[in-house]
C-alpha positions in Angstrom: -7.6 -11.2 4.5 -4.6 -11.8 7.0 -1.0 -12.2 6.3 1.5 -13.7 8.8 4.9 -13.3 8.4 7.3 -15.7 10.1 10.9 -14.9 8.9 11.0 -16.0 5.3 7.7 -17.7 5.2 4.5 -15.9 4.7 1.5 -17.6 5.9 -1.8 -16.3 4.3 -5.3 -17.1 5.2 -8.4 -15.6 4.0 -10.9 -14.1 6.6 -13.7 -11.6 7.0 -10.8 -9.2 8.5 -10.9 -5.7 7.1 -8.1 -4.2 4.9 -6.3 -2.7 7.8 -5.2 -6.3 9.1 -3.6 -7.1 5.8 0.1 -6.8 4.8 1.2 -5.3 8.1 4.2 -7.6 9.0 4.5 -8.6 5.2 5.3 -5.1 4.4 8.0 -4.4 6.9 10.5 -6.5 4.6 10.2 -3.6 1.9 9.5 -0.4 4.1 9.8 2.8 1.6 10.6 6.1 2.1 7.3 7.7 3.3 8.8 11.3 3.4 6.7 14.4 4.3 3.0 14.5 3.2 3.6 16.7 0.3 0.8 17.4 -2.2 -1.8 16.4 -0.2 -3.9 19.5 0.5 -6.8 18.6 -1.6 -6.9 14.9 -0.7 -10.5 13.4 -0.5 -9.6 10.7 2.2 -8.9 12.0 5.7 -5.5 12.0 6.6 -5.9 9.5 9.1 -7.0 7.0 6.3 -4.1 7.9 4.1 -1.7 7.3 7.0 -3.3 3.9 7.9 -3.3 2.5 4.1 0.1 3.7 4.0 1.2 1.6 6.9 -0.6 -1.3 5.7 0.5 -1.4 2.0 3.6 -0.8 -0.1 2.4 2.6 -1.3 3.0 6.1 0.1 0.3 8.4 1.2 0.7 10.5 -1.9 0.5 7.1 -4.0 -2.7 6.2 -2.4 -4.1 9.9 -2.7 -3.3 9.4 -6.3 -5.0 6.0 -6.5 -8.2 7.2 -4.8 -8.5 10.2 -7.6 -7.9 7.1 -10.3 -10.6 4.9 -8.8 -13.0 7.7 -8.3 -12.7 8.6 -12.1 -13.0 4.6 -12.9 -16.3 4.5 -11.0 -17.9 7.1 -13.4 -20.0 10.4 -13.2 -23.0 8.3 -12.3 -21.8 7.6 -8.8 -21.1 11.4 -8.4 -22.8 12.3 -4.8 -22.0 8.9 -3.4 -19.9 8.6 -0.1 -16.1 7.7 -1.7 -16.1 4.3 0.5 -19.6 3.5 -1.2 -18.2 3.7 -5.2 -17.9 0.3 -6.6 -16.4 -0.7 -10.0 -17.2 -3.5 -12.6 -14.8 -5.4 -14.8 -15.2 -3.0 -17.8 -14.3 0.1 -15.7 -11.3 -1.4 -14.3 -10.1 -2.2 -17.7 -9.9 1.2 -18.6 -6.9 1.4 -16.3 -4.0 1.5 -18.7 -1.6 -0.7 -16.4 -4.4 -3.5 -16.4 -6.1 -3.3 -19.6 -4.0 -5.9 -21.5 -3.3 -8.3 -18.9 -4.8 -11.6 -19.8 -5.9 -12.6 -16.2 -7.8 -9.6 -15.3 -11.0 -11.1 -15.4 -10.1 -13.7 -12.8 -7.9 -11.3 -10.8 -11.2 -9.1 -10.7 -13.3 -11.9 -9.2 -10.9 -12.9 -6.8 -10.4 -9.7 -5.2 -13.6 -8.4 -5.5 -15.4 -8.9 -1.7 -19.1 -7.3 -2.7 -18.4 -6.0 0.8 -21.5 -4.7 2.8 -23.8 -6.5 0.5 -22.7 -4.0 -2.3 -22.1 -5.8 -5.9 -18.5 -4.5 -7.4 -15.1 -3.8 -6.4 -14.6 -1.3 -3.8 -11.7 1.0 -3.1 -10.3 -1.3 -0.6 -10.7 -4.3 -3.0 -9.0 -2.0 -5.7 -6.1 -1.2 -3.4 -5.8 -4.7 -2.1 -5.2 -6.0 -5.7 -2.4 -3.5 -6.8 -0.8 -4.0 -3.5 -0.7 -7.9 -3.8 0.9 -7.4 -7.2 3.1 -4.4 -6.4 6.8 -4.6 -7.7 7.8 -5.0 -3.8 5.5 -7.6 -3.0 7.3 -11.0 -2.2 7.0 -14.2 -4.6 5.3 -16.0 -2.2 2.8 -13.4 -1.9 2.2 -13.0 -5.7 2.2 -16.6 -6.1 -0.2 -17.2 -3.5 -2.7 -15.3 -5.3 -1.8 -16.5 -8.8 -2.7 -19.9 -7.4 -6.1 -18.4 -6.2 -6.7 -17.0 -9.4 -6.3 -20.4 -11.4 -8.2 -22.7 -8.9 -11.2 -21.6 -10.5 -13.5 -24.3 -8.6 -11.8 -23.2 -5.3 -11.2 -26.6 -4.3 -7.8 -26.1 -3.2 -6.2 -27.8 -6.3 -5.0 -27.1 -9.8 -6.3 -29.9 -12.4 -5.6 -30.2 -15.9 -8.6 -27.9 -16.9 -7.3 -25.2 -15.2 -3.6 -25.8 -16.6 -5.3 -25.6 -20.2 -7.0 -22.6 -19.4 -3.6 -20.9 -18.2 -2.0 -22.0 -21.4 -4.6 -20.8 -23.5 -4.5 -17.7 -21.7 -1.1 -17.0 -21.7 -0.8 -17.8 -25.6 -4.2 -16.8 -27.1 -2.4 -14.3 -29.4 0.5 -16.5 -30.5 0.5 -19.2 -33.0 1.5 -22.9 -32.4 -0.9 -24.2 -29.6 -4.0 -24.1 -31.7 -4.3 -27.8 -32.2 -5.7 -29.6 -29.4 -3.3 -32.8 -29.4 -0.7 -30.4 -29.1 -2.1 -28.4 -26.1 -3.1 -31.4 -24.3 0.6 -32.6 -24.9 1.5 -29.3 -23.3 -0.8 -30.0 -20.2 0.5 -33.4 -19.6 4.0 -32.6 -19.5 3.4 -29.8 -16.9 1.5 -32.2 -14.9 4.4 -34.9 -15.3 6.8 -32.6 -14.1 5.1 -30.7 -11.5 2.8 -33.1 -10.2 5.1 -34.6 -7.5 2.7 -36.7 -5.5 1.1 -38.0 -8.5 -2.4 -37.0 -7.6 -3.6 -36.0 -11.0 -3.9 -32.1 -9.5 -1.3 -29.5 -8.4 -1.2 -28.5 -4.9 -0.6 -24.9 -4.1 3.0 -26.1 -3.1 3.7 -27.9 -6.3 2.1 -24.8 -8.2 4.6 -22.4 -6.5 7.4 -24.9 -7.8 6.2 -24.5 -11.2 6.2 -20.4 -11.1 9.9 -20.4 -9.7 10.6 -21.4 -13.0 8.3 -19.4 -15.2 9.7 -15.7 -15.2 7.6 -14.8 -18.0 4.5 -16.1 -16.5 5.1 -14.2 -13.2 5.5 -11.0 -15.2 1.8 -10.9 -15.6 1.4 -10.7 -11.8 3.6 -7.6 -11.3 1.8 -4.4 -11.7 3.7 -1.1 -11.7 1.1 1.7 -11.5 2.0 5.1 -13.2 1.2 7.8 -10.3 
């Protein structure tokens, strides 16, 4: 993943580049206080790796160290003895993380961020850190909305259609009354399309989708993750 930051605009493009190329420029807008490397005497990650991760994410070194321990616990005892960077977690293991357990969009988030790198199935630590970093409380709206678009572009065709919007609404309100009627649901879908489909193509482009999200504070709360470390 690669991000190029041009003043207020963030241009994002997906590539096969490793994590160290991610977020370096976007993060400059929110440089956290790094402080000293306190509490890292027993860290499992090499100090150079901690510094590198800290330089390219919104997390401090001590936070990354803590996240590496969380990830190792999620991976479970059956992976004891593996090299840390060969550990992988599945969706059920990711759900054990309290901050993510009740997020209605977690299955799609898992799918979008899992790279199955090096031919190894499952979410790696790089993928895990990537996900949490993209939805960090300091991550800018354009970054979070970009990934929100990817999460709901289910067929990866570069647009969001009525079926995608229907799934979004069902996911958001699945535990609430009032949208169980199919006719009412489709009325809501049609209204969203009428208001958001500015070029009248019957599909929402990324720009049109972001325009909708700017008006939906409650929706975007699902894409802001505060990890307790």
